[in-house]
Every structure is written in C-alpha cells, then in structure tokens.
C-alpha positions in Angstrom: 84.3 109.2 125.7 81.4 111.1 127.1 83.8 114.1 127.2 85.0 113.9 123.3 81.1 114.3 122.7 81.7 118.0 122.8 84.3 118.1 120.6 83.0 115.5 117.7 80.9 118.0 115.6 84.4 119.7 115.7 86.5 116.9 114.3 83.8 116.0 111.7 84.2 119.5 110.3 88.0 119.4 110.5 88.3 116.0 108.9 85.6 116.6 106.2 86.8 119.9 105.4 90.5 118.4 105.0 89.2 115.8 102.5 87.1 118.3 100.5 90.1 120.7 100.5 92.2 117.6 99.1 89.8 116.9 96.2 89.3 120.3 94.8 93.4 120.7 95.0 94.1 117.1 93.3 91.7 117.8 90.9 92.8 121.2 89.8 96.9 120.2 90.1 97.2 118.8 86.5 95.6 122.5 84.8 97.8 124.1 87.4 101.0 122.8 86.3 100.0 123.4 82.5 100.2 127.3 83.2 102.7 127.9 86.1 103.2 131.4 87.4 106.0 131.1 89.8 109.0 129.3 90.0 109.2 126.2 90.8 111.7 124.5 93.6 114.5 123.2 91.4 114.8 127.1 90.5 115.0 128.2 93.7 117.6 125.7 95.2 120.2 126.5 92.4 119.8 130.1 92.1 120.4 130.2 95.8 123.8 128.7 95.5 125.7 131.9 94.3 122.7 134.5 94.2 122.0 136.8 97.1 118.4 137.7 96.4 117.7 134.0 95.8 119.6 133.0 98.9 117.2 135.7 100.8 114.0 134.0 99.3 115.4 130.4 100.1 115.6 131.9 103.9 112.2 132.9 103.9 111.2 129.8 102.3 113.1 128.3 105.7 110.7 129.7 108.1 107.9 127.2 106.7 110.4 123.9 106.3 109.4 122.4 109.6 106.3 121.9 107.9 107.6 120.7 104.5 106.2 123.5 102.7 109.5 125.4 101.7 107.2 128.1 100.2 108.3 132.0 100.0 104.6 133.1 100.1 103.8 130.6 103.1 106.7 132.1 105.1 105.4 136.0 104.4 102.2 134.6 105.6 103.7 133.2 108.7 105.4 135.7 109.8 102.7 138.6 109.1 100.2 137.0 110.4 101.7 136.1 113.5 103.1 139.8 113.9 99.3 140.7 113.9 98.6 138.0 116.5 101.1 139.5 118.5 99.8 143.2 118.3 96.2 142.2 119.2 97.5 140.2 121.9 99.1 143.0 123.2 95.5 144.9 123.0 94.4 142.2 124.7 91.9 141.0 122.0 89.6 138.4 121.4 90.8 138.4 117.5 94.0 137.6 119.0 93.1 133.8 119.2 95.1 131.5 121.3 98.2 133.7 122.9 100.9 133.9 120.8 104.3 132.2 122.3 102.3 130.8 124.9 101.3 133.8 126.7 104.7 134.8 127.4 105.0 137.8 126.1 108.4 136.8 124.4 107.7 136.4 120.6 109.3 139.0 119.5 112.5 137.9 121.1 111.7 134.6 120.0 111.2 136.3 116.6 114.5 138.1 116.7 116.8 134.9 118.2 115.2 132.7 115.6 115.9 134.7 112.8 119.7 135.0 114.0 120.1 131.6 113.9 118.2 131.2 110.7 121.1 133.9 109.0 123.6 132.4 110.6 122.7 129.0 109.2 121.8 129.8 105.7 124.5 132.1 105.0 127.4 130.2 106.8 126.5 126.7 105.3 124.5 127.7 102.7 127.0 127.1 100.1 126.6 123.4 100.4 123.2 123.9 98.1 125.6 123.2 95.1 125.3 119.5 96.2 121.8 119.6 97.0 118.9 120.4 99.5 120.4 121.0 103.1 118.9 121.5 106.2 119.7 125.2 106.8 116.3 126.2 108.3 116.9 123.5 111.6 117.6 126.8 114.1 114.5 128.5 113.2 112.3 125.9 114.9 114.5 124.7 117.6 117.7 126.4 120.1 117.5 130.0 119.3 113.9 130.3 120.5 114.6 127.8 123.4 117.2 129.4 124.9 114.9 132.9 124.6 112.5 130.9 126.7 114.6 129.6 129.1 116.9 132.6 129.7 114.2 135.2 128.8 114.3 138.4 126.9 117.2 140.7 126.0 119.9 141.3 123.3 122.5 138.9 125.3 120.2 135.9 125.5 118.6 136.3 121.9 122.0 136.6 120.0 123.7 134.0 122.1 121.2 131.7 121.4 120.8 132.6 117.8 124.4 132.5 116.8 125.2 129.1 119.0 121.7 127.4 117.8 122.9 128.3 113.9 126.3 127.1 114.5 125.4 123.7 116.0 122.3 122.3 114.6 123.2 122.4 111.1 126.4 120.3 110.8 124.7 117.6 112.9 121.4 117.3 111.0 123.9 117.5 107.5 126.1 114.7 108.8 123.2 112.4 109.8 121.7 112.8 106.5 124.1 112.4 104.3 126.1 109.7 106.1 123.3 107.7 107.4 119.9 108.7 106.5 120.2 109.0 102.7 122.4 105.6 102.2 119.6 104.1 104.4 116.8 105.6 102.2 115.1 107.1 105.2 113.7 111.0 105.1 116.0 113.7 105.8 113.5 114.7 108.8 115.1 112.0 111.1 118.2 114.0 110.5 116.5 117.6 111.2 114.9 117.1 114.3 118.1 114.7 115.6 120.7 118.1 115.0 117.6 119.9 116.9 117.5 118.3 120.1 121.1 117.0 120.5 122.5 120.6 119.3 120.0 122.1 121.9 121.6 119.8 124.4 124.9 121.1 123.6 123.9 124.6 123.5 122.1 124.7 126.9 125.5 123.1 128.6 127.6 125.7 127.3 124.9 128.2 128.2 125.2 127.2 131.8 128.7 128.2 131.5 128.7 131.6 130.2 128.8 134.3 132.6 126.4 136.5 130.8 123.8 133.7 130.6 121.4 133.5 133.8 117.7 132.2 133.8 115.6 135.3 133.4 113.2 137.1 136.2 109.6 136.9 134.4 106.2 136.8 135.2 104.6 133.5 136.7 102.9 132.5 133.3 106.4 133.0 131.5 108.2 130.9 133.9 106.1 128.2 133.2 107.6 128.6 129.5 110.8 129.2 130.5 111.7 126.0 132.4 111.0 123.5 129.4 107.8 121.5 130.7 109.7 119.7 132.8 106.7 118.4 134.9 103.1 117.7 134.4 102.3 121.7 135.7 105.5 123.8 133.8 105.0 123.7 130.3 101.1 122.9 130.8 100.4 126.3 132.9 101.4 128.3 129.7 97.9 127.8 128.9 98.8 127.7 125.3 95.2 127.3 124.3 92.9 127.1 126.9 93.1 130.3 128.6 90.4 132.6 128.2 90.9 136.3 127.8 88.4 137.7 130.3 89.9 135.5 133.5 93.2 133.9 132.5 91.9 130.5 133.8 92.0 127.1 132.8 88.6 126.5 130.5 87.8 123.3 131.0 84.3 123.3 129.1 85.9 123.1 125.8 83.9 122.7 122.8 83.8 122.3 119.0 85.3 125.8 118.4 88.2 125.2 120.9 88.9 121.8 118.4 89.3 123.9 115.2 91.0 126.6 116.6 93.2 123.8 118.2 94.0 121.9 115.4 95.2 125.2 113.2 97.2 126.3 116.0 99.0 123.1 115.8 100.4 124.0 112.9 102.3 126.6 114.2 103.6 124.7 117.4 107.2 124.1 115.8 108.4 127.4 115.9 106.6 128.5 119.3 103.8 130.5 117.9 101.1 127.9 118.6 98.5 130.6 117.4 95.6 130.0 114.6 96.2 133.3 113.0 99.8 132.3 112.2 98.7 129.3 111.0 96.0 130.8 108.5 98.7 132.9 107.3 101.1 129.9 106.9 98.6 127.5 105.4 97.0 130.7 102.9 100.7 131.6 101.9 101.3 127.9 101.0 98.3 127.3 98.8 98.7 130.4 96.9 102.5 128.7 96.4 100.8 126.1 95.0 98.0 127.6 93.0 100.8 129.9 91.2 103.0 126.6 90.6 102.2 123.0 92.2 106.0 122.4 92.2 107.1 125.5 94.1 106.0 124.0 97.7 106.8 121.0 99.4 110.5 120.9 97.5 108.4 120.4 94.0 107.4 117.0 95.1 103.6 117.8 93.8 102.4 116.0 96.5 101.2 119.2 98.8 98.0 118.5 99.0 98.6 115.0 100.2 101.0 116.5 102.8 98.3 119.3 103.8 95.7 116.6 104.3 98.0 114.5 106.5 98.7 117.1 108.6 95.1 118.1 109.3 94.2 114.8 109.6 97.0 113.6 112.3 96.2 117.0 114.2 92.6 116.4 114.3 93.0 112.3 115.5 95.7 113.2 118.2 93.5 116.3 119.8 90.6 113.9 119.6 92.2 111.0 121.3 94.2 113.1 124.0 91.7 115.8 124.4 91.3 114.4 128.2 95.0 115.4 129.0 94.3 118.5 126.9 91.6 119.5 129.8 93.6 117.7 132.5 97.2 119.3 131.6 96.2 122.6 129.6 99.1 121.6 127.0 99.9 118.2 125.0 102.3 117.4 122.4 100.0 117.0 119.5 101.7 118.5 117.0 104.6 116.2 117.0 103.4 114.0 114.3 102.0 117.2 112.0 105.7 117.9 111.6 107.3 114.9 111.2 105.6 111.5 110.8 102.6 112.5 108.8 104.5 114.5 106.0 107.2 112.5 106.1 105.5 109.1 105.4 103.6 110.9 102.6 107.0 111.8 100.9 108.2 108.6 101.5 105.6 106.5 99.7 104.6 109.2 96.9 101.3 110.7 98.2 99.0 107.9 98.0 96.1 107.4 100.4 97.3 104.7 102.0 100.5 106.6 103.2 98.1 109.7 104.5 96.2 107.5 106.4 98.6 105.3 107.8 101.0 108.6 108.7 98.2 110.6 110.5 97.1 107.8 112.2 100.2 106.2 113.7 101.6 109.8 114.2 98.7 110.8 115.9 99.0 107.3 118.1 102.4 107.6 119.0 104.1 111.0 118.6 102.5 112.9 121.5 102.3 110.4 124.1 106.1 109.6 123.7 107.1 113.2 123.7 105.5 113.9 126.9 107.1 111.1 128.5 110.6 112.4 127.6 109.8 116.0 128.6 108.5 114.9 132.1 112.5 113.6 132.6 114.4 116.3 131.3 116.4 118.6 133.5 115.1 121.9 134.9 117.9 123.5 132.5 116.5 122.1 129.3 113.6 123.4 127.0 110.7 120.9 126.6 111.1 121.1 123.0 114.0 118.7 123.1 111.4 116.4 124.2 109.4 116.7 121.3 112.1 116.7 118.8 113.3 113.4 120.3 110.2 111.7 119.6 109.9 112.9 116.1 113.0 111.3 115.3 112.4 108.0 117.2 108.5 107.9 115.7 109.5 108.7 112.4 112.2 106.3 112.3 110.0 103.5 113.7 106.8 103.6 111.6 108.6 104.2 108.2 110.6 101.0 109.2 107.4 99.4 109.9 105.5 100.6 106.9 108.4 99.7 104.6 108.4 96.3 106.1 104.4 95.5 105.4 105.4 97.0 102.1 107.7 94.6 101.2 105.8 91.3 102.5 
C-alpha cells in the first residue's frame, strides 16, 4: 500500500475530474438536445446503407467504436493526434508522450493494416446495415494490427493481415450477436470481442502456412511486442508507458503525473496505440460530437457522459489496484474493462450511477488479472491481444449476468 501513496494525488485528481466533467455534461445535455447541430446516430446508420459518402463517415466512426463512441469527430481526433504522436516520437521529443504502438516504430504499418481490414469489413459486409447496427469495426482493433506486431513491417504483412482480418472477424461477431446475444439480451460487445480473439486464432494459424509470411526481423524492443506478450517479460518489455526518453530504461519511481498520463493512454490501448496524445484527440472529438448533438455519439443512447465517467473510473481504479504489477512488469492490461465491462454495464442498465460505479469497479477488479493469466499461456505465434479480448468477453458475460441476477432479487 505504501507504494500507492505516490500516485494517490493522481488518482484523486482523475476521479474528481471525471465526476466534475460528468455533472457538467449532464446539466448541459437537455439544453443541447433542444438545438442539435450535428446529425444523430440513427441518421448515420440509415444513410450508410446505400450512400458511399455516409458509408465513409460510418467507417471513420468505426475507428472509435471499441470505446463505444461511434463518432466521426472522435475518429478524426484519434487518428490526427496519433499521427502527431508518431511524428514527435520519431523526432524523440518529450511531447510525444508514451511511445506510440509500444515503441515498436510500427505505428504506420499498424494503421495501414487496420484500415485495410476496416475497408474490407465496411464495404464487404456494410450492406447488413439495412437490418440495423453491425460490428464492421472489429478488424480495426484486432487481427490486422496483431499480424503486423507478430510478423513485422512490410506491405505483404500489412495487406495479408488486413484482408484476412476483415474477412474473418466480422462474420464470427455478427453470427454470435444475431443468433445468441440479442435473443438472450446480452450486449453486443461480447460478440465483438469473441470475433476478435477467435478470428485471430484462425488467422494466425493460416499465416503459419503462407509462404510469404515469416516473423519479422526487428529490433529488441520490437521483438518484445511482436511475440505477443506470452510471458512476464515479452509484452512487458515493450515499456509501453514507463520508458524514459533519456535512457530507455524502466523508471521504477513513478508518480501522480505518470498515473494521469497512464489513465489517458488506456483509452487508446484497443487500437494498439497506447498513447495519451491519441487519447486526448479521441476524447475531445467525442465530446465535440456530444456538444453538437448528444444523440450522435454512443449509438444515440444519450448516455455518453455516463460511459465516459465509467471508463475514467475503471482505468483509474485498475491502475491504482495493480500499480505494483505495472512497476514490476512494465505493462499490465488495465484497459480491458475500459472497452468492455464498464461501458457495457452502463448501456445495459441505462446509465444509472449504480451501473457506472458497479461496471467500473467490478471490471477493474476482474478484467486485468484474467487477461494476464491468459496471455501467459498463449502459444508464441499468437499475439497477446487474444488474452485481452477473451477476458473482455468472459468478464462482461459474467458480470452482467451477476448484476441482472441481483437486479431481479
């Protein structure tokens, strides 16, 4: 507990800021709803069925769907600020923040592969939008980037990962959502992340037999990312957040400033960016969408303020709880509930304060350690995100089932 004293001020700052932002947004939402400037989510979904321009807007929104935002402005903010972080990182400037893409230097290849997968998914399966929302976003935060991190840079790697990721992940997710989750009343995120980890297993096995695919020759820090985090050293050595620009060594004496930055960086772990600048662009863009029309982000649910607060809280609680493991290992999957349990609970229980607190706390307790346990036993040719997404699926299912049971008592 003594080791957490140094980050306690940072924890309090994050929590207080989160609640203050939430209360301000809730107080403004009714006024903003009376005079919307931007189109709402339903308009985006309906127009994207047959209109190419709207389909492209849907695609941009897909870059933020892992965070439950589905916002064009959030997507623009995410990608713009990620590019800025990449350039600053290449220039080795302190303002770059935590090394984007885990310091591998592969961000551009990750971005390209992920966009290939997203284009395949959106334009091959996007016609299903005529029946309602569909999970076209799943390749952007899963298989294509994982293939690049396993096999290294190069056009063949990026295109192969992108195409296979786009082809395999959507059908799995869509089938589970339509045939199992919707009838049972469970959130779609369980199907989304199951499509990610199950699709990843299929694609990684296929890649083993493709003659042009072989693990890339990378620098030591890249190889730590590339083998997927299969032990206490591999993914941890990426030094996602604790590497200092001056020395490149793990900085053991962390403090409140690191804590605040780490909470921000968790918002962009899902697309493999893990950078606070990219997260700032993401969050600012999402808030802008909400200001222009509160029914634009978060699928038009009107609970975006609650989702954002739950994510801030679950990241803060998780990093605070597992701070010693962050110091010991250099990386820990505290972002897992931020893109699964916490927002899913909020949406399932209509954004109540109870759902915000319960989703944030239970997700932070269960998601990270379960993910780490899976990561440790994965085969070497699998990327560690399989453990993260499997944890998301299982923890979301279990926690929501438990909360539904308690609600029914």
